[in-house]
C-alpha positions as CSV (number, residue, x, y, z in Angstrom):
1,X,19.8,-6.5,-2.1
2,X,16.1,-6.8,-2.5
3,X,13.7,-6.3,-5.3
4,X,12.6,-3.1,-3.8
5,X,14.7,-0.6,-1.8
6,X,13.7,1.7,0.9
7,X,15.1,5.0,0.1
8,X,15.0,8.3,1.9
9,X,13.2,11.1,-0.1
10,X,15.1,11.6,-3.3
11,X,14.8,15.4,-3.7
12,X,17.8,17.1,-2.3
13,X,18.4,20.9,-1.9
14,X,18.9,22.3,-5.3
15,X,17.1,19.5,-7.1
16,X,13.9,20.8,-8.7
17,X,11.2,18.7,-10.3
18,X,10.7,19.4,-14.0
19,X,7.3,19.9,-15.4
20,X,7.7,16.7,-17.4
21,X,8.5,14.7,-14.3
22,X,5.5,16.1,-12.5
23,X,3.2,15.0,-15.4
24,X,4.8,11.6,-15.3
25,X,4.3,11.4,-11.6
26,X,0.7,12.2,-11.9
27,X,0.2,9.5,-14.6
28,X,2.1,6.9,-12.6
29,X,0.1,7.6,-9.4
30,X,-3.2,7.5,-11.3
31,X,-2.2,4.1,-12.9
32,X,-1.6,2.7,-9.5
33,X,-5.1,3.4,-8.3
34,X,-7.6,0.5,-8.8
35,X,-10.4,1.9,-11.0
36,X,-12.9,-0.7,-9.6
37,X,-12.3,0.7,-6.1
38,X,-13.4,4.2,-7.2
39,X,-16.4,2.8,-9.0
40,X,-17.4,0.8,-5.9
41,X,-17.0,3.8,-3.6
42,X,-19.1,6.1,-5.8
43,X,-21.8,3.5,-6.2
44,X,-22.0,3.1,-2.5
45,X,-22.4,6.8,-2.0
46,X,-25.0,7.1,-4.7
47,X,-26.9,4.3,-3.1
48,X,-26.7,6.0,0.3
49,X,-28.0,9.3,-1.3
50,X,-30.9,7.5,-3.0
51,X,-31.9,5.6,0.2
52,X,-31.8,8.8,2.2
53,X,-34.0,10.5,-0.3
54,X,-36.6,7.7,0.0
55,X,-36.6,7.9,3.9
56,X,-36.8,11.8,3.8
57,X,-40.1,11.7,1.9
58,X,-41.9,10.1,4.9
59,X,-39.4,9.9,7.8
60,X,-42.1,8.9,10.3
61,X,-43.5,6.0,8.3
62,X,-41.1,5.2,5.4
63,X,-41.6,2.3,3.0
64,X,-39.2,0.2,5.2
65,X,-41.1,0.7,8.4
66,X,-42.5,-2.8,8.4
67,X,-39.0,-4.3,8.3
68,X,-37.7,-2.0,11.0
69,X,-40.6,-2.8,13.4
70,X,-40.2,-6.5,12.8
71,X,-36.5,-6.3,13.7
72,X,-37.2,-4.1,16.7
73,X,-39.7,-6.7,18.0
74,X,-37.1,-9.4,17.8
75,X,-34.3,-7.5,19.6
76,X,-36.8,-6.4,22.3
77,X,-37.2,-10.1,23.3
78,X,-33.5,-10.2,24.0
79,X,-33.5,-7.5,26.6
80,X,-31.7,-8.3,29.9
81,X,-29.7,-6.2,32.4
82,X,-26.3,-7.8,31.5
83,X,-26.9,-7.5,27.7
84,X,-28.1,-3.9,28.2
85,X,-25.0,-3.0,30.2
86,X,-22.8,-4.7,27.6
87,X,-24.5,-2.7,24.8
88,X,-23.9,0.5,26.6
89,X,-20.2,-0.3,27.0
90,X,-19.9,-1.1,23.3
91,X,-21.7,2.1,22.4
92,X,-19.3,4.0,24.5
93,X,-16.3,2.4,22.8
94,X,-17.6,3.0,19.3
95,X,-19.3,6.3,19.9
96,X,-18.7,9.2,17.4
97,X,-18.1,11.5,20.3
98,X,-16.6,9.1,22.9
99,X,-14.4,6.2,21.9
100,X,-14.3,6.7,18.2
101,X,-12.3,10.0,18.2
102,X,-9.9,8.6,20.8
103,X,-9.2,5.6,18.7
104,X,-8.7,7.6,15.5
105,X,-6.5,10.2,17.3
106,X,-4.3,7.4,18.6
107,X,-4.0,5.9,15.2
108,X,-3.2,9.2,13.6
109,X,-0.5,9.9,16.3
110,X,1.0,6.4,15.8
111,X,1.2,7.0,12.0
112,X,2.8,10.4,12.4
113,X,5.4,8.9,14.8
114,X,6.2,6.3,12.1
115,X,6.7,9.1,9.6
116,X,3.6,8.0,7.7
117,X,1.9,11.4,7.4
118,X,-0.1,10.5,4.3
119,X,-1.7,7.6,6.1
120,X,-2.4,10.0,9.0
121,X,-4.0,12.5,6.6
122,X,-6.1,9.7,5.1
123,X,-7.2,8.8,8.6
124,X,-8.2,12.4,9.5
125,X,-10.0,12.9,6.2
126,X,-12.0,9.7,6.4
127,X,-13.1,10.4,10.0
128,X,-13.9,14.1,9.4
129,X,-15.8,13.5,6.1
130,X,-17.9,10.6,7.5
131,X,-18.7,12.5,10.7
132,X,-19.8,15.7,8.8
133,X,-21.9,13.7,6.3
134,X,-23.5,11.8,9.2
135,X,-24.6,15.0,10.8
136,X,-25.8,16.5,7.5
137,X,-28.0,13.5,6.7
138,X,-29.5,13.4,10.2
139,X,-30.7,17.0,9.8
140,X,-31.9,16.6,6.3
141,X,-33.9,13.4,6.9
142,X,-34.9,14.1,10.6
143,X,-36.2,10.6,11.2
144,X,-37.5,10.0,14.8
145,X,-35.8,7.4,17.0
146,X,-37.5,4.1,18.0
147,X,-39.7,4.3,21.1
148,X,-38.3,3.5,24.5
149,X,-34.5,3.9,24.0
150,X,-32.4,2.2,26.7
151,X,-29.5,4.7,26.4
152,X,-29.0,8.4,25.9
153,X,-29.8,9.5,22.4
154,X,-29.6,12.8,20.5
155,X,-31.3,14.2,17.5
156,X,-32.0,12.2,14.4
157,X,-32.1,8.4,14.1
158,X,-30.9,8.2,10.4
159,X,-28.1,7.3,10.0
160,X,-26.3,5.7,13.0
161,X,-23.2,7.7,14.0
162,X,-22.0,4.7,16.0
163,X,-22.1,2.3,13.0
164,X,-20.4,4.9,10.8
165,X,-17.7,5.2,13.5
166,X,-17.3,1.4,13.6
167,X,-17.0,1.2,9.8
168,X,-14.5,4.0,9.5
169,X,-12.3,2.7,12.3
170,X,-12.2,-0.8,10.9
171,X,-11.6,0.1,7.3
172,X,-9.0,2.8,8.1
173,X,-7.1,0.3,10.3
174,X,-7.2,-2.2,7.5
175,X,-6.0,0.3,4.9
176,X,-3.1,1.7,6.9
177,X,-1.9,-1.3,9.0
178,X,-2.9,-4.6,7.4
179,X,-0.5,-6.1,4.9
180,X,-2.1,-6.7,1.4
181,X,-2.0,-10.5,1.9
182,X,-3.9,-10.3,5.2
183,X,-6.6,-7.7,4.3
184,X,-9.3,-10.3,3.5
185,X,-8.9,-11.6,7.1
186,X,-8.9,-8.1,8.4
187,X,-12.1,-7.2,6.5
188,X,-13.8,-10.3,8.0
189,X,-13.1,-8.8,11.5
190,X,-14.3,-5.4,10.4
191,X,-17.6,-7.0,9.2
192,X,-18.0,-8.8,12.5
193,X,-17.3,-5.6,14.4
194,X,-19.8,-3.6,12.4
195,X,-22.5,-6.2,12.8
196,X,-22.0,-6.2,16.5
197,X,-22.3,-2.4,16.8
198,X,-25.4,-2.4,14.5
199,X,-27.1,-5.1,16.6
200,X,-26.1,-3.2,19.8
201,X,-27.7,0.1,18.6
202,X,-30.9,-1.5,17.5
203,X,-31.1,-3.6,20.7
204,X,-30.8,-0.4,22.7
205,X,-33.7,1.1,20.6
206,X,-31.3,3.9,19.6
207,X,-31.7,3.2,15.9
208,X,-33.9,1.4,13.4
209,X,-32.4,-1.5,11.4
210,X,-32.4,0.5,8.2
211,X,-30.6,3.4,9.9
212,X,-27.6,1.1,10.3
213,X,-27.8,-0.1,6.7
214,X,-27.5,3.6,5.6
215,X,-24.5,4.0,7.9
216,X,-22.7,1.1,6.2
217,X,-23.3,2.6,2.8
218,X,-22.2,6.1,3.8
219,X,-19.1,5.1,5.7
220,X,-17.9,2.4,3.3
221,X,-18.4,4.7,0.3
222,X,-16.4,7.5,1.9
223,X,-13.5,5.3,3.1
224,X,-13.3,3.3,-0.2
225,X,-13.3,6.4,-2.3
226,X,-10.5,8.1,-0.2
227,X,-8.7,4.8,-0.1
228,X,-8.7,4.7,-3.9
229,X,-7.1,8.1,-4.0
230,X,-4.5,7.4,-1.3
231,X,-3.7,3.8,-2.4
232,X,-0.3,4.4,-4.1
233,X,0.8,6.7,-1.2
234,X,-0.3,4.2,1.4
235,X,1.4,1.4,-0.4
236,X,4.6,3.4,-0.6
237,X,4.6,4.5,3.0
238,X,3.7,1.0,4.3
239,X,6.9,-0.3,2.7
240,X,8.8,2.7,4.0
241,X,9.6,4.0,0.5
242,X,9.1,7.7,1.1
243,X,10.3,8.3,4.6
244,X,12.4,11.5,4.6
245,X,14.2,10.3,7.7
246,X,14.9,7.2,9.6
247,X,11.9,5.6,11.1
248,X,13.6,5.6,14.5
249,X,14.2,9.3,14.3
250,X,17.6,9.2,12.7
251,X,18.0,11.4,9.7
252,X,18.9,10.3,6.3
253,X,22.6,11.2,5.9
254,X,24.0,12.3,2.5
255,X,27.6,11.3,1.8
256,X,29.6,8.4,0.6
257,X,29.0,6.2,3.7
258,X,31.5,3.4,4.4
259,X,35.0,4.0,2.9
260,X,35.3,1.0,0.5
261,X,32.9,-0.6,-2.0
262,X,33.3,-3.8,-0.1
263,X,32.2,-2.2,3.2
264,X,29.2,-0.5,1.5
265,X,28.1,-3.8,0.0
266,X,28.5,-5.5,3.3
267,X,26.4,-2.8,4.9
268,X,23.5,-3.6,2.5
269,X,23.9,-7.3,3.0
270,X,23.8,-7.0,6.8
271,X,20.8,-4.7,6.6
272,X,18.7,-7.1,4.6
273,X,19.9,-10.1,6.7
274,X,18.7,-8.3,9.8
275,X,15.4,-6.9,8.6
276,X,14.3,-9.3,5.8
277,X,11.0,-10.2,7.5
278,X,10.3,-6.6,8.5
279,X,10.9,-5.4,4.9
280,X,8.6,-7.9,3.2
281,X,6.3,-10.6,4.5
282,X,5.9,-14.1,3.0
283,X,2.3,-13.3,1.9
284,X,2.9,-9.9,0.3
285,X,1.4,-9.5,-3.1
286,X,2.5,-7.8,-6.3
287,X,0.1,-5.0,-5.6
288,X,-0.7,-1.9,-7.7
289,X,3.0,-1.0,-8.3
290,X,4.6,-4.3,-9.3
291,X,1.5,-6.0,-10.7
292,X,1.3,-4.0,-14.0
293,X,5.0,-4.2,-14.6
294,X,5.0,-8.0,-14.2
295,X,1.9,-8.4,-16.4
296,X,3.5,-6.3,-19.1
297,X,6.8,-8.2,-18.9
298,X,4.9,-11.5,-19.3
299,X,3.2,-10.2,-22.4
300,X,6.7,-9.4,-23.9
301,X,8.7,-12.4,-22.9
302,X,8.1,-15.7,-24.7
303,X,6.3,-18.4,-22.7
304,X,8.7,-20.5,-20.5
305,X,11.4,-17.9,-21.1
306,X,14.4,-17.5,-18.8
307,X,14.3,-14.4,-16.6
308,X,17.1,-13.1,-14.4
309,X,16.0,-11.2,-11.3
310,X,18.9,-9.1,-10.0
311,X,18.3,-8.2,-6.4
312,X,15.5,-10.8,-6.0
313,X,15.1,-10.4,-2.2
314,X,12.9,-13.1,-0.7
315,X,11.5,-13.9,-4.1
316,X,8.3,-12.0,-3.5
317,X,6.7,-10.7,-5.6
318,X,8.8,-10.8,-8.8
319,X,10.2,-14.4,-8.9
320,X,7.1,-15.9,-7.4
321,X,4.8,-14.2,-9.9
322,X,7.0,-15.1,-12.9
323,X,7.5,-18.7,-11.8
324,X,3.8,-19.1,-11.3
325,X,3.4,-17.9,-14.9
326,X,5.6,-20.7,-16.2
327,X,8.8,-18.8,-16.6
328,X,12.2,-20.1,-15.6
329,X,13.6,-17.7,-13.1
330,X,17.1,-17.2,-11.7
331,X,17.2,-14.9,-8.7
332,X,20.4,-13.3,-7.3
333,X,20.7,-11.5,-4.0
334,X,23.5,-10.6,-1.7
335,X,21.6,-11.4,1.5
336,X,21.8,-15.0,2.7
337,X,18.6,-14.6,4.7
338,X,16.7,-13.3,1.6
339,X,18.0,-16.1,-0.6
340,X,17.1,-18.7,2.0
341,X,13.6,-17.4,2.2
342,X,13.3,-17.2,-1.6
343,X,14.2,-20.9,-2.0
344,X,11.4,-21.8,0.4
345,X,8.8,-19.3,-0.9
346,X,9.5,-20.0,-4.6
347,X,10.8,-23.6,-5.0
348,X,10.2,-23.5,-8.7
349,X,12.9,-20.9,-9.2
350,X,16.7,-21.1,-8.8
351,X,18.4,-18.6,-6.4
352,X,22.1,-17.7,-6.0
353,X,23.6,-15.7,-3.1
354,X,26.1,-13.4,-4.8
355,X,27.3,-9.8,-5.3
356,X,25.5,-8.9,-8.5
357,X,28.4,-6.7,-9.6
358,X,30.7,-9.8,-9.6
359,X,28.3,-12.0,-11.6
360,X,29.1,-13.8,-14.9
361,X,26.7,-15.6,-17.1
362,X,27.1,-16.9,-20.7
363,X,26.1,-14.5,-23.4
364,X,22.5,-14.8,-24.6
365,X,21.4,-16.7,-21.4
366,X,18.2,-14.8,-20.7
367,X,15.1,-13.6,-22.4
368,X,14.7,-10.8,-19.8
369,X,16.7,-9.2,-16.9
370,X,14.7,-7.5,-14.1
371,X,16.3,-5.2,-11.5
372,X,13.8,-3.3,-9.4
373,X,15.3,-0.9,-6.8
374,X,18.5,-3.0,-6.6
375,X,21.0,-1.0,-8.6
376,X,20.8,1.9,-6.2
377,X,22.3,-0.4,-3.5
378,X,25.4,-1.0,-5.5
379,X,28.6,1.1,-5.7
380,X,28.0,3.7,-8.4
381,X,31.2,3.0,-10.2
382,X,30.2,-0.7,-10.7
383,X,26.7,0.0,-12.1
384,X,27.5,0.9,-15.7
385,X,29.7,-2.2,-16.1
386,X,26.9,-4.4,-14.6
387,X,24.4,-2.9,-17.1
388,X,26.7,-3.6,-20.0
389,X,27.1,-7.2,-18.9
390,X,23.4,-7.6,-18.4
391,X,22.9,-6.5,-21.9
392,X,25.3,-9.2,-23.0
393,X,23.4,-11.8,-21.1
394,X,20.2,-11.0,-23.0
395,X,19.2,-12.9,-26.1
396,X,18.5,-10.8,-29.2
397,X,15.1,-9.2,-28.7
398,X,15.4,-9.7,-24.9
399,X,14.1,-7.2,-22.4
400,X,15.5,-5.3,-19.5
401,X,13.2,-3.8,-16.9
402,X,14.9,-1.6,-14.3
403,X,14.0,0.9,-11.6
404,X,16.9,3.1,-10.7
405,X,17.6,6.6,-9.5
406,X,15.8,9.7,-10.7
407,X,18.1,12.1,-9.0
408,X,21.8,11.6,-8.2
409,X,22.4,10.9,-4.5
410,X,24.5,8.8,-2.2
411,X,23.9,8.4,1.5
412,X,22.8,6.3,4.5
413,X,19.9,6.0,6.8
414,X,20.3,5.1,10.5
415,X,17.7,2.9,12.2
416,X,16.4,1.7,8.9
417,X,12.9,0.3,9.2
418,X,12.9,1.1,12.9
419,X,15.7,-1.3,13.6
420,X,19.3,-0.9,14.7
421,X,20.9,-1.3,11.3
422,X,22.1,1.3,8.8
423,X,21.2,1.1,5.1
424,X,23.2,2.6,2.2
425,X,22.3,3.8,-1.3
426,X,24.2,5.2,-4.2
427,X,22.5,6.3,-7.4
428,X,23.0,8.4,-10.6
429,X,20.3,10.5,-12.1
430,X,17.9,9.3,-14.8
431,X,19.8,10.9,-17.7
432,X,23.0,9.0,-16.7
433,X,21.2,5.7,-16.4
434,X,19.7,6.3,-19.8
435,X,23.1,6.9,-21.3
436,X,24.5,3.8,-19.6
437,X,21.8,1.7,-21.1
438,X,22.2,3.1,-24.5
439,X,26.0,2.7,-24.3
440,X,25.3,-1.0,-23.5
441,X,23.6,-1.3,-26.8
442,X,20.0,-1.4,-25.6
443,X,17.1,0.5,-27.2
444,X,15.0,2.3,-24.5
445,X,11.4,1.9,-25.5
446,X,10.0,3.7,-22.5
447,X,11.2,5.8,-19.6
448,X,8.9,6.6,-16.7
449,X,8.8,8.1,-13.3
450,X,7.7,6.3,-10.2
451,X,6.6,8.8,-7.6
452,X,7.5,8.2,-3.9
453,X,7.1,10.9,-1.4
454,X,8.7,14.2,-2.5
455,X,10.8,12.4,-5.1
456,X,10.8,9.1,-6.9
457,X,12.6,6.7,-9.1
458,X,13.2,6.3,-12.8
459,X,11.6,3.3,-14.6
460,X,13.2,1.9,-17.8
461,X,12.0,-0.5,-20.4
462,X,14.8,-1.4,-22.7
463,X,15.3,-4.0,-25.5
464,X,18.2,-5.7,-27.0
465,X,17.9,-5.3,-30.8
466,X,16.8,-8.5,-32.5
467,X,19.2,-10.2,-35.0
C-alpha cells in the first residue's frame, strides 16, 4: 500500500453530495491553490496592460523606440540566407495559425485519451484566452511593423503572436506533463525556447524587441493565472486520482473483487510492486496537497517525536519530509518494491514490509500515526480493528492523521495507471470512519473533505486524550 491511492471516482449512482460537503470541497480546493501564483499572474497581466497603454499613446514613435531600433540594427547584421531560412521554419513551427494550434490540439487529444479532461480544458482555455487577447491588443495598439520584413506579416506588430504561442505551449506542457520535481528544469527549456522565438521574430523584422517583451507578459500572466485555478485538479489528475475509468480504457468495476481478504491484499501488493515507479517518482515533492498536512503535523508533534506511517509507499513524500524535520519515522507497506525504494530514498527512517492489518506494536510507542489513502486498500472488516490498535499505539496526547473514504464503495480497476495490473479498493463512508475513530477512544478535532474529480475522500485529525 502506498501513502496515496489511486481511486476511481467515488460518487456512485444514488450517492449525492451534501451542501456541507460541497462547501468543504470548495474550501479544500482553494487551500491547495498557491496564493503567490495568483498574485504573480495578476501582476504580469497588470504590467502588460500598463505597457500596452504606454505604446498605444504613440504607436509609431513610442518611448522605447530607441531600444527597439538599437536591437533591430544588431540583428540586421546577422542576416544570411541559412539563418533566414531557419528563422522561417521556426516561425512556422511556433506560429499562432500554423504549428501552434497543431501542437496544442495534439496535447489536448493526448490528455483526453489519458482521461485527464481537466488538463485538456486548461490547455484549451490557456490557448484560446492568449490568442484572443493577442488579437485584441494588436487592434487596440495598432503599432506598425519594422521596415523590410523577411517573412510574411499581418496587421499589427504589438504583441508577437508567435512569442505568445511559444510561451503558452511551453508553460502548458510544463503544467500538464512535467513532474513537480522536474519543473525547474522544464521551465529552463521553456525560457530557451521563448528566447529563440523572440530572437527569430526580431531577426526577420516581423516584430520590435519590445513587442516580444509584451508577449511574454501577456502569455505568462494568462497561463500562470489559469494554472493557479487548475492547480489542485492538475495535481490530482497527474497522479491519476480522479480517473472515472481505467487509464487503459477498462472501466472501474464495483463489487467485492477477489474472493478472500488474502487475495485482495495480494492484488494490492502486486499492483504497487509492478507500478511503483509509475505511481510516484523519486523526486516527487509534498506539493499543495500533502505539504500543508505535514506542516501542521510537525507543529503538533513534539520535536524528534516518533511517527508511524501506515502505507508509506516509497517514503515520498511523508516519511522523507518528516525525517528531514528531525522526526523518527517508522514506515510500513505491503509492497516489497515500495519498501526497497523507501529505504534508499529515506535512509534516516526505518521501514518494514508487512500487512498493516497484522501489525503489532507496544502500547504508547508513537507520538503520531499517519495513514494517507492506505486504509481504503485494506479489507473493510479489518479496518476498525486496525484503527483501534493504532489508537493504542499512540502515546497520550498523540495524533492520528488519516485520509479514508467519503462514500462507501468496494471495487477494482483494470489496467491501473495504464499498466496490465488490477487495483482493488474497499472503503466505508465518512460517518462510519468517524464512528470507528471515536469507538477507538480518539477525539476528532477536525473532519474535512478532499475533493478529487466528481467525488473525494474524508480527512480526519484525531487526538488521543492526554493523561
